[in-house]
N, C-alpha and C positions, 0 to 999 in steps of 0.2 A: 362373241366373237371377243366385245366388248370385259367380259370376265376375264377375256386368260388377260385381257393388255390390265386387267388391277390388276390380277394379283402378280402379272407380272412387276407395276408398279410397285405391287408393298412387298416385293421382291429385293428389286432396287432399293425401295428407300430405308426399309431393314441393312442391307444390306452395308450404305454408303454408310449407317448411325453405327453397327457395329465395328467399320475401320475407321470411325472420329473415333470411341470409345478405348481405345487402344490408348495408343499414343496415352490419350489418360491416365488411366490404367496404372503402363508405366510413369510416369507421371508421378500416384502418390507414398507408388513402389517402392518407389528411389528414395523420394522427400523424407517417407520412414525407416527406411533404410539412417539415409542423416544425420536423420533427429532425434536414431533413437540411440546411433552413434555416439553423436553432442554427449549426449544420460548416460549411455556409457561411459563414459572416463567423465563424464562428471560424481558419478557414483561409486569409481573407482570397481567398475565389475569386474567379478572376475571365479572362474573355470572352477575352484576346488573352492572348501565349502572352508572357514574362520569357525576353526573347532566348533561347541555344536552352532553355529549361524551358519545355516547350507536354509538356500528358495525358498522347501517341502515345507519347513515350517516356520518364514514369512505368511501373517496377514495379506500378501500387493503378490502371492504365487495363483494365479492359475491357472488348472490339472488341464490339464490336455484331456477334452470328453469324452475324446473317445478311448484312454486308454488310465485314468483314476490315480492305477494301486501300484502303476509299471517306472520304474524309476529310471529308465532307458528311453519314456514317452520323450518328448519335445510339447513345455508346454508356455503358456507367457504367466506375463508381468502386470499388473496396473503400471509399472510405473514405466510400463516399454512400449504405449503404447501399438501397436502392430508390430513388435518383436516374439515370433514366435519358439524363440531358439532358446529360451528358458529349461536351462536344467536342474531336475534334481536338488542338484550337490554344487549350482552356483552360488555368489554371493558374495554384496552387496552393501555399500555403505547406507544406504535407503530400507533393509536388515528391520524387521521391528515382528520379535517372536509374538508368536495365533498368542492365543493366554488360555 
């Protein structure tokens, strides 16, 4: 009987911890979105290339690890922490060509 109470107690503790973590995860996602919106505006982010300048050939570009050679994949950028909506043909003024 004690084992059942302990496991029930543990399940309740874990469940309450998970419920408390959900709003925190949402807040951190929102702060990334707000921060990245400001960064995108400051760096004049655009979804089209600027001549031969585009994300795929930028040193800040982080290719999708699951689809590294797929131009349609959603990728990341060092300048936009937490932003996973960087396309290979996008451009911003933070562009620095890979050597």
